[in-house]
C-alpha positions as a LaTeX table, in Angstrom:
\begin{tabular}{lrrr}
\hline
Residue & $x$ (\AA) & $y$ (\AA) & $z$ (\AA) \\
\hline
Unk1 & 80.72 & 145.28 & 39.26 \\
Unk2 & 81.00 & 142.55 & 37.04 \\
Unk3 & 78.53 & 141.11 & 34.55 \\
Unk4 & 77.11 & 138.30 & 36.60 \\
Unk5 & 76.36 & 140.69 & 39.70 \\
Unk6 & 74.84 & 143.28 & 37.31 \\
Unk7 & 72.85 & 140.19 & 35.77 \\
Unk8 & 71.96 & 139.13 & 39.17 \\
Unk9 & 70.39 & 142.38 & 40.33 \\
Unk10 & 68.21 & 142.81 & 36.95 \\
Unk11 & 66.47 & 139.24 & 37.78 \\
Unk12 & 63.99 & 140.66 & 40.02 \\
Unk13 & 63.13 & 143.48 & 37.49 \\
Unk14 & 62.48 & 140.77 & 34.97 \\
Unk15 & 60.10 & 139.04 & 37.24 \\
Unk16 & 58.12 & 142.31 & 37.48 \\
Unk17 & 58.31 & 142.92 & 33.80 \\
Unk18 & 56.98 & 139.16 & 33.02 \\
Unk19 & 54.28 & 139.65 & 35.49 \\
Unk20 & 53.02 & 143.17 & 33.95 \\
Unk21 & 53.09 & 141.08 & 30.46 \\
Unk22 & 50.15 & 139.26 & 31.84 \\
Unk23 & 48.05 & 142.15 & 30.71 \\
Unk24 & 48.60 & 140.87 & 27.15 \\
Unk25 & 47.16 & 137.34 & 27.90 \\
Unk26 & 44.48 & 137.59 & 30.46 \\
Unk27 & 40.98 & 139.44 & 29.45 \\
Unk28 & 38.88 & 141.34 & 32.00 \\
Unk29 & 39.34 & 142.49 & 35.38 \\
Unk30 & 41.25 & 140.32 & 38.01 \\
Unk31 & 38.98 & 137.98 & 39.95 \\
Unk32 & 39.28 & 138.64 & 43.60 \\
Unk33 & 40.03 & 134.94 & 44.25 \\
Unk34 & 43.06 & 135.48 & 41.71 \\
Unk35 & 44.30 & 138.42 & 43.33 \\
Unk36 & 44.14 & 136.65 & 46.83 \\
Unk37 & 46.42 & 133.95 & 45.64 \\
Unk38 & 48.88 & 136.15 & 44.03 \\
Unk39 & 48.95 & 138.10 & 47.21 \\
Unk40 & 49.23 & 134.97 & 49.35 \\
Unk41 & 52.03 & 133.65 & 47.15 \\
Unk42 & 54.15 & 136.83 & 47.19 \\
Unk43 & 53.62 & 137.18 & 51.10 \\
Unk44 & 55.07 & 133.49 & 51.40 \\
Unk45 & 57.99 & 134.06 & 49.14 \\
Unk46 & 58.79 & 137.53 & 51.22 \\
Unk47 & 58.75 & 135.75 & 54.63 \\
Unk48 & 60.69 & 132.64 & 53.72 \\
Unk49 & 63.47 & 135.12 & 51.86 \\
Unk50 & 63.50 & 137.30 & 55.17 \\
Unk51 & 63.99 & 134.43 & 57.35 \\
Unk52 & 66.53 & 132.15 & 55.33 \\
Unk53 & 68.41 & 134.73 & 53.19 \\
Unk54 & 68.51 & 137.84 & 55.54 \\
Unk55 & 67.67 & 136.94 & 59.27 \\
Unk56 & 69.53 & 133.59 & 59.64 \\
Unk57 & 72.72 & 134.94 & 58.07 \\
Unk58 & 72.46 & 138.16 & 60.20 \\
Unk59 & 72.53 & 136.10 & 63.30 \\
Unk60 & 75.34 & 133.72 & 61.93 \\
Unk61 & 77.62 & 136.68 & 61.26 \\
Unk62 & 77.10 & 137.45 & 65.03 \\
Unk63 & 78.02 & 134.50 & 66.68 \\
Unk64 & 81.15 & 136.18 & 67.75 \\
Unk65 & 79.14 & 138.29 & 70.11 \\
Unk66 & 78.16 & 135.03 & 72.24 \\
Unk67 & 74.85 & 135.66 & 74.21 \\
Unk68 & 74.40 & 139.03 & 72.39 \\
Unk69 & 74.30 & 137.69 & 69.08 \\
Unk70 & 70.80 & 138.52 & 68.76 \\
Unk71 & 71.43 & 142.35 & 69.05 \\
Unk72 & 72.16 & 143.16 & 65.16 \\
Unk73 & 69.63 & 141.33 & 64.09 \\
Unk74 & 66.94 & 142.51 & 66.61 \\
Unk75 & 68.30 & 146.31 & 66.11 \\
Unk76 & 68.42 & 145.72 & 62.31 \\
Unk77 & 64.89 & 144.18 & 61.96 \\
Unk78 & 63.19 & 147.05 & 64.00 \\
Unk79 & 64.95 & 149.89 & 62.02 \\
Unk80 & 63.86 & 148.29 & 58.84 \\
Unk81 & 60.22 & 148.22 & 60.06 \\
Unk82 & 60.47 & 151.94 & 61.20 \\
Unk83 & 62.25 & 152.90 & 57.76 \\
Unk84 & 59.15 & 151.52 & 55.92 \\
Unk85 & 56.69 & 153.09 & 58.29 \\
Unk86 & 58.44 & 156.42 & 57.84 \\
Unk87 & 58.04 & 155.91 & 54.05 \\
Unk88 & 54.65 & 155.10 & 54.38 \\
Unk89 & 53.80 & 158.51 & 55.83 \\
Unk90 & 56.14 & 160.40 & 53.35 \\
Unk91 & 55.14 & 159.11 & 50.12 \\
Unk92 & 51.58 & 159.35 & 48.85 \\
Unk93 & 50.07 & 155.91 & 47.68 \\
Unk94 & 46.80 & 153.95 & 47.66 \\
Unk95 & 46.53 & 150.20 & 48.21 \\
Unk96 & 44.37 & 147.95 & 46.13 \\
Unk97 & 40.80 & 147.50 & 47.12 \\
Unk98 & 40.47 & 150.83 & 48.60 \\
Unk99 & 40.25 & 154.45 & 47.57 \\
Unk100 & 41.74 & 155.81 & 50.78 \\
Unk101 & 45.06 & 157.85 & 50.28 \\
Unk102 & 47.79 & 157.27 & 52.59 \\
Unk103 & 50.53 & 159.75 & 53.19 \\
Unk104 & 50.37 & 163.36 & 52.11 \\
Unk105 & 47.22 & 164.28 & 50.14 \\
Unk106 & 48.14 & 165.25 & 46.53 \\
Unk107 & 45.98 & 165.64 & 43.40 \\
Unk108 & 46.95 & 162.55 & 41.68 \\
Unk109 & 45.48 & 159.99 & 39.69 \\
Unk110 & 44.42 & 156.70 & 41.56 \\
Unk111 & 46.29 & 154.68 & 39.04 \\
Unk112 & 49.43 & 156.52 & 39.64 \\
Unk113 & 49.13 & 156.06 & 43.68 \\
Unk114 & 48.76 & 152.46 & 43.09 \\
Unk115 & 51.91 & 152.41 & 41.14 \\
Unk116 & 53.52 & 154.60 & 43.81 \\
Unk117 & 52.40 & 151.75 & 46.61 \\
Unk118 & 54.12 & 149.20 & 44.96 \\
Unk119 & 57.20 & 151.13 & 43.99 \\
Unk120 & 57.48 & 152.14 & 47.69 \\
Unk121 & 57.52 & 148.30 & 48.63 \\
Unk122 & 59.94 & 147.42 & 45.99 \\
Unk123 & 62.72 & 149.49 & 47.65 \\
Unk124 & 63.53 & 146.98 & 50.36 \\
Unk125 & 63.39 & 144.32 & 48.08 \\
Unk126 & 66.24 & 145.78 & 46.09 \\
Unk127 & 68.14 & 146.70 & 49.00 \\
Unk128 & 67.88 & 143.16 & 49.96 \\
Unk129 & 69.30 & 141.86 & 46.73 \\
Unk130 & 72.04 & 144.40 & 46.80 \\
Unk131 & 72.89 & 144.05 & 50.69 \\
Unk132 & 73.35 & 140.34 & 49.89 \\
Unk133 & 75.51 & 140.79 & 46.69 \\
Unk134 & 77.68 & 143.46 & 48.63 \\
Unk135 & 78.46 & 140.64 & 51.14 \\
Unk136 & 79.32 & 138.35 & 48.31 \\
Unk137 & 81.53 & 140.78 & 46.29 \\
Unk138 & 83.52 & 141.54 & 49.58 \\
Unk139 & 84.20 & 138.19 & 50.32 \\
Unk140 & 82.06 & 137.64 & 53.32 \\
Unk141 & 82.31 & 133.94 & 54.16 \\
Unk142 & 78.61 & 133.18 & 55.08 \\
Unk143 & 77.33 & 134.74 & 51.74 \\
Unk144 & 77.90 & 132.77 & 48.24 \\
Unk145 & 77.15 & 133.58 & 45.10 \\
Unk146 & 74.76 & 130.78 & 44.81 \\
Unk147 & 72.78 & 132.16 & 48.07 \\
Unk148 & 72.67 & 135.84 & 46.37 \\
Unk149 & 71.53 & 134.25 & 43.29 \\
Unk150 & 68.81 & 132.34 & 45.34 \\
Unk151 & 67.55 & 135.49 & 46.91 \\
Unk152 & 67.54 & 137.39 & 43.31 \\
Unk153 & 65.22 & 134.57 & 41.79 \\
Unk154 & 63.04 & 134.47 & 44.88 \\
Unk155 & 62.36 & 138.12 & 44.64 \\
Unk156 & 61.59 & 137.72 & 40.87 \\
Unk157 & 59.19 & 134.92 & 41.71 \\
Unk158 & 57.33 & 137.21 & 44.15 \\
Unk159 & 57.43 & 140.03 & 41.66 \\
Unk160 & 55.66 & 138.11 & 39.02 \\
Unk161 & 52.38 & 138.42 & 40.72 \\
Unk162 & 53.14 & 141.94 & 41.75 \\
Unk163 & 53.55 & 143.04 & 38.28 \\
Unk164 & 50.36 & 141.42 & 37.44 \\
Unk165 & 48.45 & 143.01 & 40.51 \\
Unk166 & 49.56 & 146.37 & 39.01 \\
Unk167 & 49.07 & 146.07 & 35.33 \\
Unk168 & 45.97 & 144.27 & 34.99 \\
Unk169 & 43.68 & 146.36 & 37.28 \\
Unk170 & 44.93 & 149.60 & 35.35 \\
Unk171 & 43.68 & 147.66 & 32.26 \\
Unk172 & 40.30 & 146.95 & 33.87 \\
Unk173 & 40.33 & 150.87 & 34.43 \\
Unk174 & 40.47 & 151.94 & 30.99 \\
Unk175 & 44.14 & 152.24 & 30.10 \\
Unk176 & 45.37 & 150.15 & 26.89 \\
Unk177 & 47.46 & 147.32 & 27.39 \\
Unk178 & 50.82 & 148.83 & 26.53 \\
Unk179 & 50.30 & 151.67 & 28.89 \\
Unk180 & 49.26 & 149.32 & 31.72 \\
Unk181 & 52.33 & 147.09 & 31.04 \\
Unk182 & 54.68 & 149.95 & 31.00 \\
Unk183 & 53.41 & 151.31 & 34.40 \\
Unk184 & 53.65 & 147.78 & 35.87 \\
Unk185 & 57.27 & 147.59 & 34.57 \\
Unk186 & 58.27 & 150.74 & 35.89 \\
Unk187 & 56.92 & 150.05 & 39.32 \\
Unk188 & 59.72 & 147.68 & 39.36 \\
Unk189 & 62.51 & 149.78 & 38.24 \\
Unk190 & 63.34 & 151.14 & 41.78 \\
Unk191 & 64.57 & 147.44 & 42.71 \\
Unk192 & 67.87 & 147.31 & 40.30 \\
Unk193 & 68.48 & 150.99 & 41.33 \\
Unk194 & 68.28 & 150.39 & 45.04 \\
Unk195 & 70.40 & 147.35 & 44.44 \\
Unk196 & 72.80 & 149.25 & 42.74 \\
Unk197 & 73.12 & 151.99 & 44.98 \\
Unk198 & 73.58 & 149.66 & 47.60 \\
Unk199 & 76.38 & 147.72 & 46.05 \\
Unk200 & 78.23 & 150.94 & 45.23 \\
Unk201 & 78.23 & 151.79 & 48.99 \\
Unk202 & 79.39 & 148.30 & 50.03 \\
Unk203 & 82.79 & 149.63 & 51.63 \\
Unk204 & 80.71 & 151.71 & 54.03 \\
Unk205 & 78.03 & 149.09 & 54.73 \\
Unk206 & 80.22 & 145.82 & 55.26 \\
Unk207 & 81.08 & 146.59 & 58.80 \\
Unk208 & 77.48 & 146.98 & 59.56 \\
Unk209 & 76.12 & 143.74 & 57.30 \\
Unk210 & 74.52 & 141.77 & 60.16 \\
Unk211 & 72.42 & 145.02 & 60.90 \\
Unk212 & 71.77 & 145.69 & 57.42 \\
Unk213 & 70.70 & 142.06 & 56.37 \\
Unk214 & 68.13 & 142.25 & 59.42 \\
Unk215 & 67.12 & 145.93 & 58.25 \\
Unk216 & 65.97 & 144.50 & 54.73 \\
Unk217 & 64.22 & 141.55 & 56.58 \\
Unk218 & 62.14 & 143.91 & 58.68 \\
Unk219 & 61.26 & 146.06 & 55.94 \\
Unk220 & 60.08 & 143.30 & 53.52 \\
Unk221 & 58.02 & 141.78 & 56.49 \\
Unk222 & 56.39 & 145.32 & 57.02 \\
Unk223 & 55.08 & 145.00 & 53.20 \\
Unk224 & 53.65 & 141.59 & 54.09 \\
Unk225 & 51.83 & 142.48 & 57.25 \\
Unk226 & 50.63 & 145.77 & 56.12 \\
Unk227 & 49.86 & 145.30 & 52.41 \\
Unk228 & 49.90 & 141.88 & 51.12 \\
Unk229 & 48.17 & 139.84 & 54.01 \\
Unk230 & 45.55 & 142.61 & 54.32 \\
Unk231 & 45.03 & 142.01 & 50.32 \\
Unk232 & 44.81 & 138.33 & 50.58 \\
Unk233 & 42.10 & 138.61 & 53.43 \\
Unk234 & 40.09 & 141.21 & 51.90 \\
Unk235 & 36.29 & 140.88 & 50.63 \\
Unk236 & 34.74 & 137.37 & 51.09 \\
Unk237 & 36.50 & 134.63 & 53.22 \\
Unk238 & 38.80 & 132.29 & 51.30 \\
Unk239 & 41.61 & 129.96 & 52.20 \\
Unk240 & 43.24 & 130.43 & 48.86 \\
Unk241 & 45.42 & 132.96 & 50.10 \\
Unk242 & 46.76 & 131.05 & 52.70 \\
Unk243 & 47.25 & 127.92 & 50.62 \\
Unk244 & 49.23 & 130.05 & 48.26 \\
Unk245 & 51.22 & 131.53 & 51.01 \\
Unk246 & 52.30 & 128.11 & 52.14 \\
Unk247 & 53.43 & 127.17 & 48.48 \\
Unk248 & 55.34 & 130.50 & 48.18 \\
Unk249 & 57.18 & 129.84 & 51.35 \\
Unk250 & 58.05 & 126.22 & 50.57 \\
Unk251 & 59.40 & 127.20 & 47.11 \\
Unk252 & 61.71 & 130.07 & 48.48 \\
Unk253 & 62.64 & 127.87 & 51.31 \\
Unk254 & 63.63 & 125.13 & 48.84 \\
Unk255 & 65.37 & 127.88 & 46.58 \\
Unk256 & 67.55 & 129.00 & 49.30 \\
Unk257 & 68.40 & 125.64 & 50.52 \\
Unk258 & 69.60 & 124.19 & 47.46 \\
Unk259 & 71.16 & 127.03 & 45.97 \\
Unk260 & 72.28 & 128.53 & 49.07 \\
\hline
\end{tabular}
């Protein structure tokens, strides 16, 4: 693995780290409206990345199947949904704005369960970046270095608010800023790990690339619908989350179009 690819898979982690660093510059508990905007923005980026960077390339690579070109994208997408659904039931975690533990009931702190929730949702994002870079490394004609870089930057932009969503509530609950920053940062560490493992297995996965691209898209959209949209709709009604969804979507669409 060359240095440019290694740097590429670290870009999303950098986004989480910078977002977690917000805890040093913002005082007090995060406002509900701010959390709605951040969740909406992250949702928009992830939806656009799923469509332009994953589903469309999956369909493009299946054109030789003619009428049945939709099969790899459809099958992979549904398996991605099922994969995240299974993880949701197997890994204990808790979502922002609730005290209800999902998955197996364990005696872990609420803050640890919140970090686990974000860590769980970072797995498909890391896999998505790894799958696209694997396609580039192995000379897939539909995936360029710029396209892989666009996805990595898009995920990093999406990770910035995610890092803030983790670190700032931790600080508000009594953790010191350094500890909150570290926990927020560590929640994103699974992404480069997932990317690295995916790239190392590229020789095995390349024949199934259309399925895996749509698999990552399904997993990411599961996160959007199951986690981020409820977050931006939680509490009093506001259109701010919707507006920032549109902003995130357009930014990621532009990134993929210009760089891809």
